[in-house]
C-alpha positions as CSV (number, residue, x, y, z in Angstrom):
1,M,0.0,0.0,0.0
2,P,1.5,3.4,-1.0
3,R,2.2,5.9,1.8
4,P,-0.5,8.6,1.9
5,E,0.2,12.2,0.9
6,T,-0.2,14.3,4.0
7,P,0.2,18.0,5.1
8,S,3.6,19.4,6.1
9,L,4.2,19.5,9.9
10,A,5.5,22.6,11.7
11,A,6.1,23.8,15.2
12,D,5.8,27.5,16.2
13,T,6.6,29.1,19.6
14,I,5.2,32.1,21.4
15,I,8.2,33.2,23.4
16,E,7.5,35.1,26.6
17,L,10.4,37.1,27.9
18,T,10.3,36.5,31.6
19,D,13.1,39.0,32.4
20,R,11.0,42.0,31.2
21,P,7.9,43.6,32.8
22,G,4.6,42.3,31.4
23,R,6.2,39.3,29.8
24,P,6.3,40.6,26.2
25,I,6.6,38.2,23.3
26,V,9.2,37.8,20.5
27,L,8.2,37.9,16.9
28,I,10.3,37.7,13.8
29,E,10.0,39.5,10.5
30,R,10.3,36.9,7.8
31,K,13.2,37.2,5.3
32,F,11.4,35.0,2.7
33,P,7.8,34.8,1.4
34,P,5.3,34.8,2.8
35,Y,6.5,38.1,4.3
36,G,5.3,39.7,7.5
37,W,5.8,39.3,11.2
38,A,5.5,35.8,12.6
39,L,6.0,33.5,15.5
40,P,9.4,31.8,15.4
41,G,8.9,28.4,14.0
42,G,9.4,26.1,11.1
43,F,9.1,22.6,9.7
44,V,9.8,19.5,11.8
45,D,12.8,17.4,10.7
46,I,12.6,13.7,10.2
47,G,13.5,12.0,13.5
48,E,12.6,15.1,15.5
49,S,9.7,15.5,18.0
50,L,7.4,18.6,17.8
51,E,8.9,19.8,21.0
52,Q,12.4,19.4,19.7
53,A,11.5,21.3,16.6
54,A,9.9,24.2,18.5
55,V,13.0,24.6,20.7
56,R,15.4,24.3,17.7
57,E,13.5,26.7,15.5
58,A,13.2,29.3,18.3
59,A,17.0,29.1,18.8
60,E,17.7,29.2,15.1
61,E,15.6,32.3,14.5
62,T,16.0,34.3,17.7
63,A,19.2,33.0,19.4
64,L,17.2,32.4,22.5
65,T,17.1,29.2,24.5
66,V,13.5,28.5,25.4
67,A,11.7,26.3,27.9
68,L,8.4,25.1,26.6
69,T,5.6,25.6,29.2
70,R,2.5,24.4,27.4
71,L,0.9,23.5,24.1
72,L,-1.5,26.3,23.0
73,G,-3.0,24.3,20.2
74,V,-2.7,22.7,16.8
75,Y,-3.7,24.8,13.8
76,S,-4.6,22.9,10.6
77,D,-6.7,25.1,8.3
78,P,-5.6,24.0,4.8
79,R,-5.6,27.7,3.8
80,R,-3.3,28.9,6.7
81,D,-0.1,28.7,4.5
82,A,-0.2,29.8,0.9
83,R,2.8,27.5,0.2
84,G,0.7,24.4,0.9
85,H,-1.3,22.6,3.5
86,T,0.7,22.9,6.7
87,V,-0.3,21.8,10.2
88,S,1.4,23.6,13.1
89,A,1.6,22.8,16.8
90,V,2.0,26.1,18.7
91,Y,3.8,26.1,22.0
92,V,4.1,28.8,24.7
93,A,7.7,29.1,26.0
94,E,9.7,31.2,28.4
95,A,13.1,32.7,27.8
96,G,15.3,35.5,29.0
97,G,17.9,37.6,27.3
98,E,18.2,39.7,24.1
99,P,16.8,38.1,21.0
100,K,18.8,38.4,17.8
101,A,17.5,37.9,14.2
102,Q,19.1,34.8,12.7
103,D,18.4,32.2,10.0
104,D,15.0,33.0,8.3
105,A,14.5,36.1,10.4
106,K,15.1,39.5,8.7
107,H,14.4,41.3,12.0
108,V,13.3,40.3,15.5
109,G,11.0,42.4,17.7
110,V,9.7,42.4,21.2
111,F,6.0,43.2,21.5
112,D,3.3,43.7,24.1
113,L,0.0,42.1,23.1
114,D,-1.6,45.5,22.9
115,N,1.1,46.7,20.4
116,L,1.5,44.0,17.8
117,P,2.6,44.6,14.2
118,T,-0.3,45.1,11.7
119,V,1.0,42.6,9.1
120,L,1.2,39.1,10.6
121,A,2.0,36.1,8.4
122,F,0.0,33.0,8.1
123,D,-2.8,32.7,10.7
124,H,-0.6,34.1,13.4
125,A,-3.2,36.9,14.2
126,R,-5.7,34.2,15.1
127,I,-3.1,32.3,17.1
128,L,-2.2,35.4,19.1
129,E,-5.9,36.0,19.8
130,D,-6.0,32.5,21.2
131,Y,-2.9,33.2,23.3
132,R,-4.4,36.5,24.6
133,H,-7.4,34.4,25.7
134,L,-5.1,32.1,27.5
135,R,-3.3,35.0,29.3
136,D,-6.5,36.8,30.1
137,T,-8.5,33.8,31.4
138,G,-6.0,31.0,32.1
139,E,-8.1,28.8,29.8
140,L,-7.0,27.2,26.5
141,P,-9.0,28.4,23.5
142,R,-12.0,26.3,22.4
143,V,-11.6,24.2,19.3
144,N,-13.5,25.7,16.4
145,G,-12.8,23.2,13.7
146,N,-10.6,25.4,11.5
């Protein structure tokens, strides 16, 4: 039986800077299309767990060593990435220090949730709404089927 064709698998990380007031988050400005600001993240390598990929991608793009604290959710809308159907597990993580743009990141920025960039890549605006809900209520977002 042939192996089925499946979506690509990615891991993204919402990095909270615990050494700054208000625990702002780190976003990267993408160097390659699709352009815009995004959560640090990328594709999972063969032989790598989602958690390992999230930690690796965060380090590769921001130079920060992160500690994952929870899974925010899995985002699988087939339209979330114009390059093709990509499923992403999104983690919340903690880190300290000064982020530096590396790898696929053109720039790196530190943002409060009330002052996010206006152009966010992929479905990261929705993901950050879910994250805001978690921070405001302590509850994970409800699954809505998208």
